[in-house]
VOPAGU-2260 file (C-alpha; in pm, 1 decimal, decimal comma):
REM VOPAGU-2260
SITE   aa  ch    i         X         Y         Z
SITE  UNK   A    0    8003,3    6931,4   12533,0
SITE  UNK   A    1    8216,0    6666,6   12539,4
SITE  UNK   A    2    8140,1    6583,0   12208,5
SITE  UNK   A    3    8217,1    6894,7   12089,7
SITE  UNK   A    4    8543,1    6925,0   12279,2
SITE  UNK   A    5    8662,8    6630,5   12068,2
SITE  UNK   A    6    8637,5    6779,1   11734,0
SITE  UNK   A    7    8719,6    7129,5   11846,1
SITE  UNK   A    8    9042,4    7125,3   11730,8
SITE  UNK   A    9    8875,7    6977,3   11370,7
SITE  UNK   A   10    8635,2    7241,6   11380,1
SITE  UNK   A   11    8921,3    7541,3   11423,3
SITE  UNK   A   12    9121,6    7360,7   11118,6
SITE  UNK   A   13    8743,4    7386,0   10866,1
SITE  UNK   A   14    8629,3    7725,1   10996,7
SITE  UNK   A   15    8837,1    7928,1   10830,6
SITE  UNK   A   16    8894,2    7802,8   10526,5
SITE  UNK   A   17    8484,0    7814,9   10468,8
SITE  UNK   A   18    8440,2    8178,3   10604,1
SITE  UNK   A   19    8727,5    8228,5   10351,2
SITE  UNK   A   20    8571,9    8074,5   10049,0
SITE  UNK   A   21    8247,6    8237,2   10155,7
SITE  UNK   A   22    8293,7    8545,2   10158,5
SITE  UNK   A   23    8452,9    8514,7    9770,0
SITE  UNK   A   24    8157,1    8328,3    9702,3
SITE  UNK   A   25    7859,6    8564,4    9868,0
SITE  UNK   A   26    8003,1    8887,0    9894,5
SITE  UNK   A   27    8074,9    9102,0   10228,7
SITE  UNK   A   28    8017,3    8856,2   10564,7
SITE  UNK   A   29    7658,6    8886,3   10675,5
SITE  UNK   A   30    7469,0    8688,0   10955,9
SITE  UNK   A   31    7234,0    8495,4   10604,4
SITE  UNK   A   32    7550,2    8362,3   10487,8
SITE  UNK   A   33    7821,8    8304,0   10771,8
SITE  UNK   A   34    7533,2    8141,2   11048,2
SITE  UNK   A   35    7519,6    7802,4   10808,5
SITE  UNK   A   36    7898,1    7841,9   10694,4
SITE  UNK   A   37    7986,1    7810,7   11038,2
SITE  UNK   A   38    7719,6    7499,3   11081,9
SITE  UNK   A   39    7814,2    7362,8   10768,8
SITE  UNK   A   40    8246,7    7366,4   10881,9
SITE  UNK   A   41    8111,0    7205,9   11227,0
SITE  UNK   A   42    7949,9    6912,2   10958,3
SITE  UNK   A   43    8284,2    6910,9   10810,6
SITE  UNK   A   44    8485,8    6852,3   11117,8
SITE  UNK   A   45    8210,2    6597,8   11256,9
SITE  UNK   A   46    8274,1    6389,6   10871,7
SITE  UNK   A   47    8622,5    6416,6   10917,4
SITE  UNK   A   48    8701,6    6356,8   11273,0
SITE  UNK   A   49    8460,5    6004,7   11228,2
SITE  UNK   A   50    8644,3    5908,7   10887,2
SITE  UNK   A   51    8959,8    6043,2   10843,9
SITE  UNK   A   52    9162,4    6142,5   11195,7
SITE  UNK   A   53    8985,3    5805,4   11447,4
SITE  UNK   A   54    9034,9    5569,5   11158,8
SITE  UNK   A   55    9418,9    5660,2   11060,9
SITE  UNK   A   56    9461,2    5728,6   11487,6
SITE  UNK   A   57    9343,9    5386,8   11585,2
SITE  UNK   A   58    9452,2    5165,9   11267,3
SITE  UNK   A   59    9613,9    4893,1   11402,8
SITE  UNK   A   60    9742,7    4798,1   11012,9
SITE  UNK   A   61    9943,4    5126,8   11033,2
SITE  UNK   A   62   10038,0    5089,8   11387,2
SITE  UNK   A   63   10255,0    4816,9   11297,2
SITE  UNK   A   64   10368,2    4874,0   10959,3
SITE  UNK   A   65   10618,2    5191,2   11022,0
SITE  UNK   A   66   10775,5    5244,8   10672,7
SITE  UNK   A   67   10406,3    5241,1   10518,8
SITE  UNK   A   68   10282,5    5448,9   10813,3
SITE  UNK   A   69   10556,8    5723,3   10695,5
SITE  UNK   A   70   10486,7    5677,5   10343,9
SITE  UNK   A   71   10140,1    5780,9   10399,2
SITE  UNK   A   72   10229,0    6125,8   10616,4
SITE  UNK   A   73   10514,9    6187,0   10385,9
SITE  UNK   A   74   10225,7    6130,8   10072,4
SITE  UNK   A   75    9951,2    6324,3   10248,7
SITE  UNK   A   76   10231,5    6585,9   10325,1
SITE  UNK   A   77   10311,7    6636,1    9888,5
SITE  UNK   A   78    9956,1    6654,9    9856,4
SITE  UNK   A   79    9887,3    6905,7   10104,3
SITE  UNK   A   80   10184,7    7107,3    9973,6
SITE  UNK   A   81   10066,1    7070,0    9619,0
SITE  UNK   A   82    9737,1    7211,2    9698,5
SITE  UNK   A   83    9903,0    7464,7    9931,4
SITE  UNK   A   84   10101,2    7611,5    9607,2
SITE  UNK   A   85    9819,5    7567,4    9368,7
SITE  UNK   A   86    9618,9    7766,1    9565,8
SITE  UNK   A   87    9914,4    8011,1    9644,2
SITE  UNK   A   88    9995,8    8070,2    9262,7
SITE  UNK   A   89    9596,5    8115,4    9192,4
SITE  UNK   A   90    9573,5    8376,1    9458,4
SITE  UNK   A   91    9862,0    8538,7    9342,2
SITE  UNK   A   92    9729,0    8586,2    8989,7
SITE  UNK   A   93    9382,1    8716,4    9133,0
SITE  UNK   A   94    9546,6    8951,9    9362,0
SITE  UNK   A   95    9722,3    9070,8    9083,5
SITE  UNK   A   96    9358,9    9074,3    8872,9
SITE  UNK   A   97    9205,7    9235,2    9127,7
SITE  UNK   A   98    9510,2    9524,3    9191,7
SITE  UNK   A   99    9470,9    9590,8    8831,6
SITE  UNK   A  100    9101,1    9646,6    8877,8
SITE  UNK   A  101    9131,0    9871,3    9153,4
SITE  UNK   A  102    9388,9   10071,6    8999,5
SITE  UNK   A  103    9074,3   10189,8    8829,7
SITE  UNK   A  104    8967,0   10383,8    9091,3
SITE  UNK   A  105    9242,4   10643,9    9025,8
SITE  UNK   A  106    9142,0   10691,5    8617,7
SITE  UNK   A  107    9088,5   11005,0    8645,7
SITE  UNK   A  108    9073,4   11290,4    8410,7
SITE  UNK   A  109    9364,8   11522,0    8393,3
SITE  UNK   A  110    9147,6   11796,2    8517,1
SITE  UNK   A  111    9196,3   11675,3    8826,8
SITE  UNK   A  112    9561,4   11605,3    8871,5
SITE  UNK   A  113    9648,0   11981,8    8699,2
SITE  UNK   A  114    9669,3   12286,0    8964,4
SITE  UNK   A  115    9376,8   12470,9    8971,0
SITE  UNK   A  116    9214,4   12305,9    8734,2
SITE  UNK   A  117    8932,1   12150,9    8918,1
SITE  UNK   A  118    8763,4   12340,3    9224,8
SITE  UNK   A  119    8762,4   12135,5    9536,0
SITE  UNK   A  120    8458,0   12248,5    9803,1
SITE  UNK   A  121    8620,6   12527,0    9974,9
SITE  UNK   A  122    8698,6   12677,4    9647,0
SITE  UNK   A  123    8443,8   12992,9    9537,5
SITE  UNK   A  124    8667,1   13150,7    9231,3
SITE  UNK   A  125    8568,8   13051,4    8871,9
SITE  UNK   A  126    8925,8   12845,4    8842,9
SITE  UNK   A  127    8984,4   12622,9    8558,5
SITE  UNK   A  128    9221,0   12531,1    8291,5
SITE  UNK   A  129    9196,1   12617,0    7914,6
SITE  UNK   A  130    9340,3   12341,5    7641,1
SITE  UNK   A  131    9412,3   12346,1    7304,3
SITE  UNK   A  132    9492,5   12676,3    7081,0
SITE  UNK   A  133    9492,9   13019,7    7186,3
SITE  UNK   A  134    9292,5   13220,1    7009,4
SITE  UNK   A  135    9119,4   12919,6    6783,6
SITE  UNK   A  136    8824,2   13001,8    6546,9
SITE  UNK   A  137    8588,1   12776,3    6798,2
SITE  UNK   A  138    8547,2   12757,7    7188,6
SITE  UNK   A  139    8408,6   12520,8    7392,8
SITE  UNK   A  140    8313,8   12510,4    7818,1
SITE  UNK   A  141    8282,5   12231,2    7999,8
SITE  UNK   A  142    8054,9   12347,8    8327,5
SITE  UNK   A  143    7949,9   12187,9    8578,4
SITE  UNK   A  144    8013,6   11929,2    8904,7
SITE  UNK   A  145    8236,0   11596,1    8896,6
SITE  UNK   A  146    8003,8   11432,2    8672,3
SITE  UNK   A  147    8059,1   11701,6    8404,2
SITE  UNK   A  148    8413,2   11646,2    8462,8
SITE  UNK   A  149    8361,1   11278,8    8382,7
SITE  UNK   A  150    8322,2   11378,5    7981,0
SITE  UNK   A  151    8621,3   11596,8    7979,7
SITE  UNK   A  152    8846,1   11321,8    7807,3
SITE  UNK   A  153    8603,1   11270,0    7520,1
SITE  UNK   A  154    8585,8   11650,4    7475,8
SITE  UNK   A  155    8935,9   11681,5    7518,1
SITE  UNK   A  156    8988,3   11470,8    7205,5
SITE  UNK   A  157    8737,3   11634,2    6987,4
SITE  UNK   A  158    8864,8   11991,1    7092,6
SITE  UNK   A  159    9216,0   11875,2    6982,2
SITE  UNK   A  160    9098,1   11665,7    6649,8
SITE  UNK   A  161    8944,7   12032,8    6590,2
SITE  UNK   A  162    9194,7   12264,0    6664,5
SITE  UNK   A  163    8896,2   12434,7    6915,5
SITE  UNK   A  164    8988,9   12600,2    7266,4
SITE  UNK   A  165    8825,7   12442,2    7551,7
SITE  UNK   A  166    8837,2   12553,3    7885,6
SITE  UNK   A  167    8683,6   12334,9    8182,5
SITE  UNK   A  168    8517,7   12467,2    8471,4
SITE  UNK   A  169    8419,5   12193,7    8704,7
SITE  UNK   A  170    8371,0   12217,3    9095,6
SITE  UNK   A  171    8294,7   11940,8    9323,1
SITE  UNK   A  172    7973,7   11839,9    9422,5
SITE  UNK   A  173    7854,5   12147,8    9288,4
SITE  UNK   A  174    7515,3   12104,7    9006,1
SITE  UNK   A  175    7531,9   12356,1    8753,2
SITE  UNK   A  176    7206,2   12477,4    8821,8
SITE  UNK   A  177    7088,2   12775,3    9068,8
SITE  UNK   A  178    6970,7   12603,0    9385,9
SITE  UNK   A  179    7119,2   12563,1    9736,7
SITE  UNK   A  180    7218,2   12278,9    9831,5
SITE  UNK   A  181    7385,1   12104,3   10157,8
SITE  UNK   A  182    7608,2   11747,2   10070,1
SITE  UNK   A  183    7546,2   11532,9   10345,2
SITE  UNK   A  184    7897,3   11482,9   10386,8
SITE  UNK   A  185    7943,2   11890,0   10484,6
SITE  UNK   A  186    7632,9   11924,3   10732,4
SITE  UNK   A  187    7579,3   12287,3   10647,7
SITE  UNK   A  188    7504,2   12465,3   10269,1
SITE  UNK   A  189    7722,1   12453,2   10046,4
SITE  UNK   A  190    7778,7   12827,3   10035,6
SITE  UNK   A  191    8094,5   12802,3    9832,3
SITE  UNK   A  192    7895,2   12585,4    9549,7
SITE  UNK   A  193    7622,6   12892,1    9470,2
SITE  UNK   A  194    7951,3   13179,7    9495,0
SITE  UNK   A  195    8123,7   12944,7    9247,7
SITE  UNK   A  196    7832,5   12920,8    9018,7
SITE  UNK   A  197    7737,7   13289,0    8981,3
SITE  UNK   A  198    8171,1   13385,8    8906,3
SITE  UNK   A  199    8089,0   13041,2    8677,6
SITE  UNK   A  200    7835,0   13251,1    8465,7
SITE  UNK   A  201    8023,6   13604,7    8475,8
SITE  UNK   A  202    8333,5   13403,9    8360,5
SITE  UNK   A  203    8168,6   13249,5    8073,8
SITE  UNK   A  204    8012,1   13513,3    7972,7
SITE  UNK   A  205    8368,3   13690,5    7938,5
SITE  UNK   A  206    8507,4   13396,6    7740,0
SITE  UNK   A  207    8174,4   13443,1    7473,3
SITE  UNK   A  208    8210,4   13080,6    7360,4
SITE  UNK   A  209    8042,2   12895,4    7055,2
SITE  UNK   A  210    7926,9   12664,4    7259,0
SITE  UNK   A  211    7856,0   12555,6    7666,4
SITE  UNK   A  212    7847,9   12167,4    7770,2
SITE  UNK   A  213    7667,2   12067,1    8132,8
SITE  UNK   A  214    7739,8   11752,2    8313,3
SITE  UNK   A  215    7570,5   11756,2    8681,9
SITE  UNK   A  216    7505,3   11452,5    8866,7
SITE  UNK   A  217    7130,1   11505,7    8921,8
SITE  UNK   A  218    7062,8   11173,8    9104,5
SITE  UNK   A  219    7249,5   11364,6    9430,0
SITE  UNK   A  220    6962,1   11652,0    9460,0
SITE  UNK   A  221    6646,9   11476,9    9345,1
SITE  UNK   A  222    6679,1   11113,6    9508,2
SITE  UNK   A  223    6455,3   11072,5    9882,1
SITE  UNK   A  224    6629,7   11149,8   10142,8
SITE  UNK   A  225    6842,3   11524,4   10316,5
SITE  UNK   A  226    6943,5   11751,7   10018,4
SITE  UNK   A  227    6616,6   11695,8    9836,5
SITE  UNK   A  228    6553,2   11973,2    9638,2
SITE  UNK   A  229    6154,3   11982,2    9525,0
SITE  UNK   A  230    6129,2   11816,2    9137,6
SITE  UNK   A  231    5937,3   12174,6    9057,8
SITE  UNK   A  232    6186,3   12414,2    9188,2
SITE  UNK   A  233    6479,7   12174,7    9010,6
SITE  UNK   A  234    6312,7   12269,4    8671,3
SITE  UNK   A  235    6258,3   12590,0    8727,7
SITE  UNK   A  236    6593,7   12697,0    8840,7
SITE  UNK   A  237    6771,7   12457,0    8599,4
SITE  UNK   A  238    6587,7   12647,5    8324,1
SITE  UNK   A  239    6688,1   12977,5    8488,7
SITE  UNK   A  240    7067,3   12821,0    8480,0
SITE  UNK   A  241    7059,3   12711,5    8156,9
SITE  UNK   A  242    6882,1   13053,2    8011,7
SITE  UNK   A  243    7148,3   13250,2    8156,6
SITE  UNK   A  244    7441,6   13049,2    8014,1
SITE  UNK   A  245    7216,4   13050,4    7662,7
SITE  UNK   A  246    7291,0   13411,5    7635,5
SITE  UNK   A  247    7673,4   13394,7    7666,0
SITE  UNK   A  248    7717,8   13140,1    7401,2
SITE  UNK   A  249    7601,6   13052,8    7040,0
SITE  UNK   A  250    7460,5   12640,2    7171,7
SITE  UNK   A  251    7422,5   12494,7    7502,8
SITE  UNK   A  252    7455,5   12094,5    7520,0
SITE  UNK   A  253    7345,9   11942,8    7839,6
SITE  UNK   A  254    7425,2   11517,1    7878,5
SITE  UNK   A  255    7217,8   11345,7    8060,9
SITE  UNK   A  256    7353,8   11210,4    8384,6
SITE  UNK   A  257    7508,1   10884,3    8379,8
SITE  UNK   A  258    7378,2   10583,7    8565,9
SITE  UNK   A  259    7457,4   10518,8    8950,8
SITE  UNK   A  260    7542,5   10233,6    9043,2
SITE  UNK   A  261    7462,7   10134,4    9366,7
SITE  UNK   A  262    7797,4    9976,0    9481,0
SITE  UNK   A  263    8156,4   10069,9    9386,0
SITE  UNK   A  264    8276,3    9884,3    9045,0
SITE  UNK   A  265    8590,3    9824,1    9080,7
SITE  UNK   A  266    8557,3    9659,7    9453,3
SITE  UNK   A  267    8277,2    9434,1    9318,7
SITE  UNK   A  268    8488,0    9366,7    9002,0
SITE  UNK   A  269    8778,8    9305,6    9224,6
SITE  UNK   A  270    8542,2    9069,9    9440,7
SITE  UNK   A  271    8426,7    8836,1    9136,5
SITE  UNK   A  272    8814,8    8726,5    9059,4
SITE  UNK   A  273    8742,2    8494,7    9299,1
SITE  UNK   A  274    8440,4    8345,6    9159,2
SITE  UNK   A  275    8469,5    8184,1    8809,4
SITE  UNK   A  276    8164,5    8070,7    8666,5
SITE  UNK   A  277    7952,9    8250,2    8921,5
SITE  UNK   A  278    7704,6    8496,2    8685,0
SITE  UNK   A  279    7815,5    8885,9    8738,7
SITE  UNK   A  280    7679,8    9084,0    9037,3
SITE  UNK   A  281    7867,4    9397,3    8926,6
SITE  UNK   A  282    7573,1    9485,1    8708,2
SITE  UNK   A  283    7262,6    9783,4    8820,2
SITE  UNK   A  284    6900,8    9824,2    8704,0
SITE  UNK   A  285    6844,1   10103,4    8472,5
SITE  UNK   A  286    6536,0   10243,1    8656,6
SITE  UNK   A  287    6726,6   10269,7    8962,5
SITE  UNK   A  288    7018,8   10381,6    8800,3
SITE  UNK   A  289    6879,1   10606,5    8640,0
SITE  UNK   A  290    6688,1   10742,9    8968,7
SITE  UNK   A  291    6308,5   10723,8    8811,7
SITE  UNK   A  292    6164,8   11046,4    8679,8
SITE  UNK   A  293    6518,5   11219,1    8644,5
SITE  UNK   A  294    6553,8   11255,7    8257,6
SITE  UNK   A  295    6209,2   11365,1    8259,2
SITE  UNK   A  296    6431,1   11664,9    8485,3
SITE  UNK   A  297    6697,2   11698,5    8309,1
SITE  UNK   A  298    6499,0   11729,5    7953,6
SITE  UNK   A  299    6227,7   11960,1    8095,3
SITE  UNK   A  300    6483,4   12230,8    8194,4
SITE  UNK   A  301    6559,9   12263,1    7822,5
SITE  UNK   A  302    6241,7   12242,4    7582,8
SITE  UNK   A  303    6141,3   12646,7    7632,7
SITE  UNK   A  304    6531,7   12713,6    7534,8
SITE  UNK   A  305    6555,2   12790,2    7183,6
SITE  UNK   A  306    6956,7   12715,9    7202,2
SITE  UNK   A  307    6956,5   12432,6    7484,0
SITE  UNK   A  308    6933,5   12061,3    7373,5
SITE  UNK   A  309    6948,2   11777,2    7549,9
SITE  UNK   A  310    7141,0   11472,8    7500,0
SITE  UNK   A  311    7105,1   11140,8    7622,0
SITE  UNK   A  312    7355,0   10864,2    7574,6
SITE  UNK   A  313    7240,4   10640,9    7811,6
SITE  UNK   A  314    7219,4   10352,6    7571,2
SITE  UNK   A  315    7588,1   10329,5    7582,1
SITE  UNK   A  316    7586,6   10267,8    7946,7
SITE  UNK   A  317    7290,4   10045,3    7975,8
SITE  UNK   A  318    7139,6    9758,7    7742,9
SITE  UNK   A  319    6798,4    9549,3    7775,6
SITE  UNK   A  320    6780,8    9718,0    8085,5
SITE  UNK   A  321    7130,3    9642,2    8294,2
SITE  UNK   A  322    7349,9    9857,3    8375,0
SITE  UNK   A  323    7721,0    9677,3    8408,2
SITE  UNK   A  324    8009,5    9787,2    8542,8
SITE  UNK   A  325    8276,2    9656,3    8231,5
SITE  UNK   A  326    8141,6    9747,4    7917,9
SITE  UNK   A  327    8293,9    9602,6    7608,9
SITE  UNK   A  328    8550,8    9535,9    7819,4
SITE  UNK   A  329    8662,3    9841,8    7973,6
SITE  UNK   A  330    8562,7    9931,0    8331,7
SITE  UNK   A  331    8326,5   10197,2    8307,2
SITE  UNK   A  332    8324,7   10355,2    8610,7
SITE  UNK   A  333    8580,8   10458,7    8903,5
SITE  UNK   A  334    8346,7   10411,1    9191,4
SITE  UNK   A  335    7943,8   10389,8    9188,5
SITE  UNK   A  336    7882,0   10666,5    8960,2
SITE  UNK   A  337    8230,9   10876,8    8805,6
SITE  UNK   A  338    8331,1   10738,1    8447,4
SITE  UNK   A  339    8708,9   10599,1    8456,3
SITE  UNK   A  340    8858,1   10837,1    8206,3
SITE  UNK   A  341    8980,7   10547,1    7965,6
SITE  UNK   A  342    8625,3   10433,5    7940,1
SITE  UNK   A  343    8510,3   10784,7    7860,9
SITE  UNK   A  344    8806,0   10853,3    7627,9
SITE  UNK   A  345    8616,1   10554,1    7411,9
SITE  UNK   A  346    8345,0   10781,2    7402,4
SITE  UNK   A  347    8438,5   11068,2    7164,9
SITE  UNK   A  348    8259,4   10919,2    6867,5
SITE  UNK   A  349    7931,3   10873,9    7027,1
SITE  UNK   A  350    7982,1   11190,0    7194,4
SITE  UNK   A  351    8099,1   11390,5    6878,2
SITE  UNK   A  352    7835,0   11207,6    6669,5
SITE  UNK   A  353    7485,2   11323,5    6972,5
SITE  UNK   A  354    7630,5   11651,9    6993,9
SITE  UNK   A  355    7636,6   11712,9    6574,5
SITE  UNK   A  356    7371,5   11603,1    6546,9
SITE  UNK   A  357    7234,9   11918,7    6740,2
SITE  UNK   A  358    7457,0   12171,3    6617,7
SITE  UNK   A  359    7674,3   12203,5    6272,2
SITE  UNK   A  360    7988,4   12212,7    6469,4
SITE  UNK   A  361    8253,2   12391,4    6264,3
């Protein structure tokens, strides 16, 4: 205990930088690395006490050379201040870059910023927004949950370029599938979603669009855990909803769900600013990111409907089995499973090409 007491102050000085650097190298604190880090700081304290502090404290040479002692202290002070200044500058740069990365969390489509454009949890009415030319020859409707909303930017850009009318009808956590859902954060059945979905189909019927585009966060309801919907029921009820939509329009496009990273993209990328040279950890494996059999569930519901097509853009998000948080230099996700508006807008040519291959666009 006396030995620990002698080096306690040194240990106090060493443990904090070791833990701080450890967090930036290995991520959030966990016993797996904090325990070895604390022991490592004890080792550093022992070494510095033995080879730095004591030799300086008991040096007969320095004791009788006051000027040299002062000069040495001055040099150590200058070096320490220089190192601290360099660290502060690097930290400011890293913090600025981190703030820029974290700003991606607010890169939302404009439907979230306009009043009564995207339906919140409590809304039952088929509220939405219409963009483009009034009385346009070609009308498109975007329907679904927030994952459908992620596709608004490129679809809006296409509509503006082609002088279409685009109506967006989206609602938080409400799949465009005729099932009762109970999101985990609600703790009850999402009755508002069921009512909203019926109202949306009626509104789409009244609009008589040429094309309906559907997007749904399939992973939320087909993964293992609370709220999971039986796969056979999911396919059957998806087909029922798509049949109803197909009767209201000339064609329906179902977009394959986007990947679920399993981690918050901007938060992960922000932490990586402090890990130069380290291989990126902000990458999800394709199989779990796309939820195993989700592809079959989504595609199966479209196979028996004549004017309904399934569009798979997974190659845009994942390559060689990996789904990164940054794609072609752009931050792709504003959380773990929603696209940033700038990245989604960049998908305009790909979406336009994919959908035009299914239907003859005007």
